N, C-alpha and C positions, 0 to 999 in steps of 0.2 A: 792531643799530645801522646796519650797512650797507644792510640790506634797507628800513629806515625812511627812510634818507636817499634811496635811489633812489626810493621811492615818493613821497617829497615832491617830487623833481624831475620824475618823470612826471606828478604831478598838476598840477604848475606848468605843464607844457607843454599840459595840457588846458585848465585854467583860463585861460591866458594869452590865449586867442583866443575865450573865452566869457565869462569872469567880468568884473565891473566893475573898473576900475583907477583909482586917483586919480592925476592927472598934475598936476604943478606944476614949477616951476623950483628951489624950495627943497629940498635934500636932507634927509631925515630923519636921516641918518647924518652925524656930524662926521668929516671926515677931518683927521688929525694929520699926523705926519711921513710923508713918502713919498720913496722913492728907487729906483734900479735899479743893477745891477751885472752884470758878467759871471759866468757860473755854469756848472756842469756837473752834469747830473741824469741819473739812470737811467730811460730811457724805457721802460715796460713794453710788451712785445708782447701783443696780444690773447689771452686765454685760449682754450686748445684744448678743444674738446668732443668727447668721444667718444659713440658710440651706447651707450645704457644696455643692459645685459644683458637679453635678452629673458626674460620670464616664462614659461618653458617649462612645460608640464603635468608636472612631476616630482612625486614623492610630497611633497616639502617645500612645494609650493605648494598642496596640498589645504588647504581651508578650516581645519581643525582645526590643522594642523601650521604653516600660515601664521600664524594668530592667536597660536599658542604662541611663535613666534619673536620676537613683539613684546617679551617680557620677556627675551630673551637679553642677557647682558651685553655691554658695549661691546667691540669687537675680535672678535667671533665672525664668521667668514666666511659671507657670503652664499652659499647654496648655488646660487643663478643664476649666480654667477661661474663655476661649474664645468660649466655646459652648454656645448654646442658654440657657440651663439650668443653666450653670455657671454664665452668664451674669444676668439672671433673679434673681439667689440667692444673687448676689452682689448688685443688685438693691433693693432687699427686705431688705437686712440687712442695707443698706445705709438709707432707710426710717425708719426703726425701731430705728436706732441709732439717726435719727434727732428728732424723737418723744419722745425718752426716756428721763426721768428726769435726769438733770445733778447734779454732786455732788455740793452741796451748804453748806456754813458755817452755823452751827447751834450753838445756846447757849445752855449750859448745864453746867455740873459739873465734874471735874476730881477728881478721887479718887486714892491716891498714897500709896502704902506701900513698905516697904523694908523687904525681907525675906532672911533667912540664911539657907542653907542646910547642917546640921551637920552630915548627914549620909555619907556612902561610896558608895551611888548610885546616878545615874544622874536622876534628875527630869525633866519630860517631859511636864506634864500637871498639873495645879493647879487650882481648884475651891476655891474661897474665897468670903467673904462678909464683907462690911462695915456697921456697925450698929450704929444706933442713938436710944438711949433709953431715955424717958422722965423721969426724977427724981420724977415728981409729980405723975406720973402713970407709974410704971414699966412694966405694961403689954403692954404699948404703944411702940412698936418697929418699926423702919423703917428699911428695909434691902435692901442694893444694892449689887446683886450678880454679880460675873464675872467669866469668864473661860479664862484661859491664856494658850497658847501653847508656851512653854519655853524650854530652855536647861540650867538647873542649875547644873554644875558639883559638884561632892562631895567636901564639905568643902567650897563651894563658896556662894556668896549671889548675889541678883538681885532686881532691882527696878522694880515693877509692877505698871501699870497705867491703871485704867479702866475709860471709858467715859459714862456717862449716862445724859439723858435729865431730869430725876428726880433729885430733890434737896435733902437735908439731911433729910427732913421730908415732908410727904404729910399730916400729921395730927398733930396739935399743941393743947396740953391741955391748956385751958384758965388759969390755976392756974400757969403754967410755965410762960406764957406771963405776967401776973400780978406780979408775984415775980421777973421778970428779970433774971431768971435763964436760963441755956443753957442746951442742952442735953448732955447725957453722950455718948461718942464715943468708940467704940470697933471694933476690926477686928478679925474675926474668919477664920481659914482654915478648909475648909469643906471636901476636897478631894485631895489626891496627888497620881499621877500615875508616875511610875518610868520607865526607859528604859528597864529595865529587865523583865517588864511585872507585877511586884508586885504592889498593889494598898492599900493605906490607906484611910479610910474614917471616919469622925467624927461621933460618936454614934448617937447623936440627928439629924443628917441630912440624908435626903433620896435624892437620885439622881432622883428618879421619879418625885419630885416636880418640876424640871426644864427640864423634858424630851422634852416638846414642844419647848421651848425657845432654847434648846441644838440642836435640829435638824434645827431650823431656822438659827442659827448662822453658821452651817455647810455649808449652801448654799451661805454664803456671802464671799467675797474675804478675804483671810488670808495671813498674812506674819509672819515669825518667831519672837517670842516675843510679839505678839500682845494679847491683852486682849479684850474680847467681853462682853458686858453686857448681863445677863441672866433675 
């Protein structure tokens, strides 16, 4: 499932700048309840990759012996791990893991929305954003954008949650503070990608503006249903 999700996201990146996209202002997903709150989440460190043990020309790597090992029961030790290169690779990986930063809880903000898929197609990928607009200065807008790898069947709904270290607004107009007013909240669906390969995108939104962050999150661990901040 993880492999299929990552493949879908990678194909999305390829198709995004090549394939046809239907653009309109009317979102194909219906947005229900939405809210934000302070939250604490464990932020995973990137996985540490060690060098694979070299396939030295030991007797166990001769064609006949190598082919016979295919049927070995699970848990049988790979003889390549006992070669000089194999032990060196294992030691290098152990040192790298010891030095790598561990996942730590971080304080931030959770943004939650509920969407409904009224179409007859399965939704696989959703780009969306949570907006905060200052009523004293409508041009002052804070945007928190997210990318979700999902599976929303036709006629079904799903709760989506994105986590960000950034709060509702990085810029506060002094007029709003003095009046005791609050920001106006809104949610926009920017892009929807379906299992059949078709794509819908909001007219005023451009995928190129998040290209860098899109490529960054693809290098991070993914799970089905997960949302990543852009």
